[in-house]
C-alpha positions as CSV (number, residue, x, y, z in Angstrom):
1,M,2.5,22.1,-13.9
2,L,-0.9,21.0,-15.3
3,Q,0.5,19.1,-18.2
4,T,3.0,17.4,-15.9
5,T,0.2,16.5,-13.3
6,A,-1.8,15.1,-16.1
7,A,0.9,13.0,-17.0
8,L,1.9,11.9,-13.6
9,I,-1.5,10.7,-13.0
10,L,-1.7,8.9,-16.3
11,F,1.6,7.2,-15.2
12,L,0.1,6.5,-11.7
13,F,-2.9,5.2,-12.7
14,P,-2.1,1.2,-13.5
15,L,0.4,1.2,-10.7
16,A,-2.2,2.6,-8.3
17,Y,-5.3,0.6,-9.2
18,S,-3.9,-2.7,-10.1
19,P,-3.7,-5.5,-7.5
20,G,-0.9,-5.0,-4.9
21,P,0.0,-5.4,-1.4
22,G,-1.6,-2.3,-0.2
23,N,-4.8,-2.6,-2.3
24,L,-5.3,-6.3,-1.4
25,F,-4.7,-5.5,2.3
26,F,-7.4,-2.7,2.4
27,A,-9.9,-4.7,0.4
28,A,-9.4,-7.7,2.8
29,N,-9.8,-5.5,5.7
30,A,-12.9,-3.7,4.4
31,A,-14.6,-7.2,3.5
32,R,-13.9,-8.4,7.0
33,F,-14.8,-5.3,8.9
34,G,-16.5,-2.7,6.6
35,F,-15.1,0.2,4.9
36,A,-15.2,2.5,8.1
37,A,-12.9,0.1,9.9
38,T,-10.1,0.6,7.3
39,V,-10.0,4.4,7.9
40,P,-7.3,4.4,10.6
41,A,-5.0,2.2,8.7
42,N,-5.4,4.0,5.4
43,A,-4.5,7.2,7.3
44,G,-1.4,5.8,8.6
45,Y,-0.4,4.4,5.1
46,H,-1.0,7.5,3.4
47,L,0.6,9.6,6.1
48,A,3.8,7.3,5.7
49,T,3.4,7.8,1.9
50,W,3.5,11.2,2.0
51,I,6.5,11.4,4.3
52,V,8.7,8.6,2.7
53,T,7.9,10.1,-1.0
54,A,8.8,13.6,0.3
55,A,12.0,12.2,1.8
56,I,13.0,10.2,-1.3
57,G,12.3,13.1,-3.4
58,C,14.6,15.2,-1.2
59,G,17.5,12.9,-1.5
60,F,16.6,9.4,0.1
61,V,17.3,7.5,-3.3
62,T,21.0,8.8,-2.6
63,A,21.3,7.1,0.6
64,L,19.7,3.9,-0.8
65,D,22.4,4.0,-3.6
66,R,25.2,4.3,-0.9
67,A,23.6,1.7,1.3
68,P,22.0,-1.0,-1.1
69,Q,21.9,-3.4,1.8
70,L,19.4,-0.9,3.0
71,F,17.0,-1.8,0.2
72,A,17.5,-5.4,0.7
73,V,16.7,-5.3,4.2
74,L,13.5,-3.5,3.3
75,K,12.7,-6.0,0.7
76,T,13.1,-9.0,3.0
77,A,11.2,-7.3,5.9
78,G,8.4,-6.1,3.6
79,S,8.0,-9.6,2.1
80,L,7.6,-11.3,5.6
81,Y,5.4,-8.8,6.8
82,I,2.9,-9.3,4.1
83,L,3.6,-13.2,4.3
84,W,2.5,-12.7,8.0
85,L,-0.7,-10.8,6.9
86,A,-1.6,-13.5,4.5
87,W,-0.9,-16.1,7.2
88,K,-3.4,-14.3,9.6
89,L,-5.9,-14.3,6.9
90,L,-5.6,-17.9,5.8
91,R,-6.4,-18.7,9.6
92,A,-9.2,-16.5,10.1
93,G,-12.7,-17.9,10.6
94,V,-16.1,-16.4,10.6
95,L,-16.6,-13.0,11.7
96,K,-18.4,-13.0,15.0
97,N,-19.2,-9.9,16.9
98,A,-18.2,-11.2,20.1
99,Q,-15.0,-12.7,19.1
100,A,-14.1,-10.4,16.1
101,P,-10.3,-9.6,15.9
102,Q,-9.3,-6.0,15.6
103,P,-9.3,-4.3,12.1
104,A,-5.9,-3.0,10.9
105,S,-4.6,0.0,13.0
106,F,-2.9,3.5,12.2
107,A,0.5,1.7,12.9
108,S,-0.4,-1.5,10.7
109,G,-1.2,0.8,7.7
110,A,2.3,2.9,8.0
111,A,4.2,-0.1,8.5
112,L,2.7,-1.8,5.3
113,L,4.2,1.4,3.5
114,V,7.3,1.6,5.1
115,L,8.2,-2.2,4.6
116,N,7.1,-2.4,0.9
117,P,10.2,-2.0,-1.0
118,K,8.2,-1.9,-4.3
119,A,6.8,1.5,-3.2
120,Y,10.5,2.8,-3.0
121,V,11.2,1.5,-6.7
122,I,7.8,3.4,-7.7
123,I,8.7,6.8,-6.0
124,A,12.0,6.7,-7.4
125,L,10.9,5.9,-10.7
126,M,8.1,8.7,-10.6
127,F,10.8,11.4,-9.5
128,S,13.4,10.3,-12.2
129,Q,10.6,10.8,-15.0
130,F,8.6,13.9,-13.4
131,L,11.2,16.0,-11.5
132,E,14.1,18.3,-12.9
133,P,16.7,17.9,-10.4
134,D,18.6,20.9,-11.6
135,A,15.7,23.2,-11.9
136,P,15.6,26.1,-9.3
137,G,13.2,25.8,-6.2
138,T,13.2,21.8,-6.4
139,A,11.2,21.7,-3.0
140,A,8.2,23.0,-4.4
141,P,7.9,20.5,-7.3
142,V,8.8,17.5,-4.9
143,L,6.1,18.3,-2.5
144,W,3.5,18.8,-5.4
145,I,4.4,15.4,-6.8
146,T,4.3,14.0,-3.4
147,T,1.0,15.2,-2.7
148,V,-0.5,14.2,-6.3
149,F,1.0,10.4,-5.5
150,T,-0.6,10.5,-2.0
151,L,-3.8,11.5,-3.1
152,N,-4.0,9.3,-6.2
153,N,-3.0,6.3,-3.9
154,L,-5.6,7.3,-1.4
155,L,-8.2,7.4,-4.1
156,A,-7.1,3.9,-5.3
157,F,-7.3,2.4,-2.0
158,T,-10.6,3.8,-1.2
159,V,-11.9,2.3,-4.2
160,W,-10.5,-1.2,-3.4
161,A,-11.6,-0.8,0.3
162,L,-15.1,-0.1,-1.0
163,A,-15.2,-2.9,-3.1
164,G,-13.8,-5.1,-0.4
165,G,-16.7,-3.8,1.8
166,S,-19.4,-4.9,-0.3
167,L,-18.1,-8.3,0.2
168,A,-18.6,-8.2,4.1
169,K,-21.8,-10.1,4.1
170,L,-20.2,-13.1,3.1
171,F,-17.8,-13.0,6.3
172,R,-21.1,-13.9,8.4
173,T,-21.1,-17.4,6.7
174,S,-18.8,-20.0,7.5
175,G,-18.6,-21.1,3.8
176,G,-18.2,-17.3,2.8
177,A,-15.8,-16.4,5.2
178,R,-13.5,-19.4,4.6
179,S,-13.4,-18.8,0.7
180,L,-12.7,-15.1,1.1
181,N,-10.0,-15.7,3.7
182,V,-8.2,-18.2,1.4
183,L,-8.7,-16.0,-1.7
184,F,-7.2,-13.0,0.0
185,G,-4.7,-14.9,1.9
186,A,-3.4,-16.6,-1.2
187,I,-3.3,-13.7,-3.3
188,L,-1.4,-11.7,-0.5
189,A,0.9,-14.8,0.0
190,G,1.8,-14.7,-3.8
191,V,2.3,-11.0,-3.9
192,A,4.9,-11.5,-1.1
193,V,6.7,-14.3,-2.6
194,W,6.9,-12.1,-5.8
195,M,8.4,-9.2,-3.8
196,L,10.8,-11.4,-2.3
197,L,12.1,-13.1,-5.4
198,S,12.0,-10.0,-8.0
């Protein structure tokens, strides 16, 4: 189990820490509102991660194979949701305490995971590499892999949110706020288009 866990972490490292919709979403929120404000959305995202990953490990992949149109719907919905997040960032201005929009909620974090079709692909690939489907007592390995995957993602997103939080001071000036909003918005929009076309 120790060898499998080490191999799993090595497999997940570039996927978890490279820029993606989740990482950029939390970095942008932390940059705008501070690290503490990302905690509810982070909790929502990672609770959804654990539930969805466990479901896939226990057979949801079979359901997707039988209904490929479900994956297409998730892919389109996820891309549109991320484009909507990018649009909100591009239109945002300077962060003022009196008029500050609300940081992402628990539900927003959960929706980001559920509507991210790339997450389903990564999870299915992970189980295909690290789960022995014919092994006795498959539920325990599924739950272990699910937990390692979720905690690894939580650590990666926390790192990205901390990095974003260090940019928070730039949101107090109009030039800095505009530049960061455009940067994060454009990157998120690019990710959304890539998800839609890939």
